[in-house]
C-alpha positions as CSV (number, residue, x, y, z in Angstrom):
1,M,25.3,-75.8,-182.2
2,S,26.3,-79.4,-182.0
3,E,26.6,-81.6,-185.2
4,S,24.0,-84.0,-183.7
5,R,21.5,-81.2,-183.2
6,E,21.8,-80.0,-186.8
7,K,21.3,-83.6,-188.1
8,E,18.2,-83.9,-185.9
9,Q,17.0,-80.6,-187.3
10,A,17.7,-81.8,-190.8
11,L,15.7,-85.0,-190.2
12,T,12.7,-83.2,-188.6
13,L,12.6,-80.8,-191.5
14,A,12.8,-83.7,-193.8
15,V,9.6,-85.1,-192.3
16,I,7.8,-81.8,-193.2
17,M,9.3,-81.7,-196.7
18,Q,8.4,-85.3,-197.4
19,S,4.8,-84.7,-196.2
20,V,4.6,-81.7,-198.5
21,Q,6.1,-83.6,-201.4
22,C,3.5,-86.4,-201.1
23,I,0.7,-83.9,-200.7
24,R,1.7,-82.1,-203.9
25,E,2.0,-85.3,-205.9
26,I,-1.5,-86.4,-204.8
27,A,-3.0,-83.0,-205.6
28,R,-1.4,-82.9,-209.0
29,S,-1.5,-86.5,-210.2
30,G,-3.8,-88.3,-207.9
31,D,-1.2,-90.6,-206.3
32,T,2.1,-90.8,-204.5
33,E,4.4,-93.7,-203.6
34,A,3.4,-95.6,-200.5
35,S,7.1,-95.9,-199.5
36,R,7.1,-92.2,-199.1
37,Y,4.1,-91.7,-196.9
38,Q,4.3,-95.0,-194.9
39,P,7.1,-93.8,-192.6
40,L,5.3,-90.5,-192.1
41,I,2.1,-92.2,-190.9
42,E,4.0,-94.7,-188.8
43,G,6.1,-91.9,-187.3
44,L,2.9,-90.0,-186.4
45,L,1.6,-92.9,-184.5
46,G,5.0,-93.7,-182.8
47,E,6.6,-92.4,-179.7
48,Y,9.5,-89.9,-180.0
49,D,12.4,-90.7,-177.7
50,G,14.7,-87.9,-178.9
51,S,15.8,-89.7,-182.1
52,T,14.1,-88.9,-185.4
53,D,16.1,-91.7,-187.0
54,A,14.6,-94.3,-184.5
55,L,11.1,-93.0,-185.1
56,Y,11.1,-92.7,-188.9
57,G,14.4,-94.2,-190.2
58,T,16.9,-92.0,-192.0
59,A,16.8,-94.1,-195.2
60,R,13.0,-93.8,-195.3
61,L,13.3,-90.0,-195.1
62,A,15.7,-89.8,-198.0
63,P,13.2,-88.1,-200.3
64,G,12.6,-85.5,-197.7
65,L,16.3,-85.0,-197.0
66,R,16.9,-84.4,-200.7
67,R,14.1,-81.8,-200.7
68,V,15.7,-80.1,-197.6
69,V,18.9,-79.7,-199.6
70,E,17.2,-78.4,-202.7
71,Q,14.9,-75.9,-200.8
72,L,17.6,-74.6,-198.5
73,E,20.3,-74.2,-201.0
74,D,18.4,-73.2,-204.2
75,P,14.7,-72.9,-203.6
76,Q,12.8,-73.3,-206.9
77,E,9.3,-74.3,-205.8
78,A,7.2,-71.6,-204.4
79,D,4.4,-74.0,-203.5
80,T,6.7,-76.1,-201.3
81,T,7.9,-73.0,-199.5
82,R,4.3,-71.9,-198.9
83,Y,3.1,-75.2,-197.6
84,V,6.1,-75.6,-195.3
85,A,5.6,-72.1,-193.9
86,S,1.8,-72.8,-193.4
87,I,2.5,-76.0,-191.6
88,L,5.0,-74.3,-189.3
89,H,2.4,-71.6,-188.6
90,L,-0.3,-74.1,-187.9
91,E,1.9,-76.0,-185.4
92,R,2.7,-72.7,-183.5
93,R,-1.1,-71.9,-183.3
94,L,-1.8,-75.5,-182.2
95,M,0.6,-75.3,-179.3
96,K,-1.5,-72.5,-177.9
97,R,-4.6,-74.6,-177.8
98,P,-4.3,-77.3,-175.1
99,A,-7.9,-78.6,-175.7
100,V,-7.2,-79.2,-179.4
101,L,-3.9,-80.8,-178.5
102,Q,-5.7,-83.2,-176.1
103,R,-8.2,-84.1,-178.7
104,I,-5.4,-84.9,-181.2
105,A,-3.6,-87.0,-178.6
106,E,-6.8,-89.0,-178.0
107,G,-7.3,-89.4,-181.7
108,I,-3.8,-90.6,-182.3
109,E,-4.3,-93.2,-179.6
110,Q,-7.4,-94.4,-181.3
111,A,-5.5,-94.6,-184.6
112,R,-2.8,-96.7,-183.0
113,G,-5.5,-99.1,-181.9
114,Q,-6.9,-99.2,-185.5
115,A,-3.4,-99.8,-186.9
116,D,-2.9,-102.7,-184.6
117,Y,-6.3,-104.1,-185.6
118,F,-5.7,-103.8,-189.3
119,E,-2.1,-104.8,-188.9
120,G,-0.8,-101.7,-190.6
121,A,-0.7,-97.9,-190.2
122,T,-1.4,-97.3,-193.9
123,H,-4.6,-99.3,-194.0
124,M,-7.2,-96.9,-195.5
125,S,-9.4,-97.1,-192.4
126,V,-6.5,-95.8,-190.3
127,I,-5.8,-93.0,-192.8
128,H,-9.4,-92.0,-193.0
129,G,-9.5,-91.9,-189.2
130,I,-6.5,-89.6,-189.1
131,G,-7.9,-87.5,-191.9
132,D,-11.1,-87.1,-189.9
133,L,-9.1,-86.2,-186.9
134,Y,-7.4,-83.4,-188.8
135,S,-10.8,-82.1,-190.1
136,Q,-12.2,-82.1,-186.5
137,T,-9.3,-80.3,-185.0
138,I,-6.8,-78.4,-187.1
139,S,-9.3,-77.5,-189.8
140,Q,-11.6,-75.9,-187.2
141,M,-8.9,-73.5,-186.1
142,G,-9.2,-71.6,-189.4
143,P,-8.2,-70.3,-191.9
144,R,-7.7,-73.6,-193.7
145,L,-4.6,-74.4,-195.7
146,M,-5.5,-74.3,-199.3
147,I,-4.1,-77.2,-201.4
148,R,-3.4,-76.5,-205.1
149,G,-4.0,-79.2,-207.6
150,E,-6.4,-80.9,-210.0
151,Q,-10.0,-80.7,-208.7
152,Q,-10.7,-84.3,-209.7
153,H,-7.9,-85.5,-207.5
154,L,-8.7,-83.2,-204.6
155,E,-12.3,-84.3,-204.6
156,N,-11.4,-88.0,-204.5
157,E,-12.4,-89.3,-201.0
158,R,-9.2,-91.4,-200.6
159,N,-7.0,-88.6,-201.7
160,A,-8.6,-86.0,-199.5
161,A,-8.2,-88.3,-196.4
162,L,-4.6,-89.0,-197.3
163,I,-3.8,-85.3,-197.8
164,R,-5.3,-84.4,-194.4
165,A,-3.4,-87.3,-192.7
166,L,-0.2,-86.0,-194.3
167,L,-0.9,-82.5,-193.1
168,L,-1.0,-83.9,-189.6
169,C,2.2,-85.7,-190.3
170,G,3.8,-82.5,-191.3
171,I,2.6,-80.8,-188.2
172,R,4.1,-83.6,-186.1
173,G,7.4,-82.9,-188.0
174,A,7.0,-79.2,-187.2
175,S,6.6,-80.0,-183.5
176,L,9.8,-82.2,-183.5
177,W,11.6,-79.4,-185.5
178,R,10.6,-76.9,-182.7
179,D,11.5,-79.3,-180.0
180,N,15.0,-79.5,-181.5
181,G,15.5,-75.7,-181.5
182,G,14.1,-75.1,-185.0
183,G,12.4,-71.9,-185.8
184,R,12.1,-69.1,-188.4
185,M,15.5,-67.6,-187.4
186,T,17.0,-71.1,-187.7
187,L,15.9,-71.3,-191.3
188,L,17.2,-67.8,-191.9
189,F,20.6,-68.1,-190.3
190,R,21.4,-71.8,-190.2
191,R,20.1,-72.9,-193.6
192,Q,23.5,-73.8,-195.0
193,A,24.5,-75.8,-192.0
194,I,21.2,-77.7,-192.0
195,A,21.5,-78.4,-195.7
196,G,25.1,-79.7,-195.1
197,A,23.8,-82.0,-192.3
198,A,21.1,-83.3,-194.7
199,R,23.8,-83.9,-197.4
200,E,26.0,-85.8,-194.9
201,L,23.0,-88.0,-193.8
202,L,22.3,-88.8,-197.5
203,E,25.9,-89.6,-198.3
204,R,25.9,-92.2,-195.5
205,L,22.9,-94.1,-196.9
206,P,23.1,-97.0,-199.3
207,A,23.0,-96.0,-203.0
208,E,19.4,-97.3,-203.4
209,A,17.9,-95.2,-200.6
């Protein structure tokens, strides 16, 4: 496998990991840093041309890359593993439902228009729209992915919308992961190589990334 393919896999896996990290923080504490979820939302609405770096920005995926290294080299968080596995499973099921895929594509196009109107992909109207799109499509496929956290945070309307939007971001990352040759066997047999690629990407970033 080429070095560039492993780096692309590391970056696409970082999208999933960063989405999960944000979801867990919101569920537990009621908030997460906008700098972590902004690139995920913008990437969801963007066009992929074969470069995850061009779509998201490697520096903006630094938190996800760190999580890739941690989870592949010495996994400590069972919840993270469970969420990532569930997102990968949801993406595989989604690929078998062209009508749902078409509805999501239409919804993403609407969200792009909203983002242009509000001059930002992270405007809450945009996030609520994406969250509603997840509810109307992925949630209907069942069974739903259960998020663990504090009930007061999970019941908050803003948090619920952001979590659903981030789940869709994670599924987008899973689609890019699969497009770049990622799969269950990749995680089993290539985990050290992908972790090494993630480390190298992090080492090339400025210290503050």
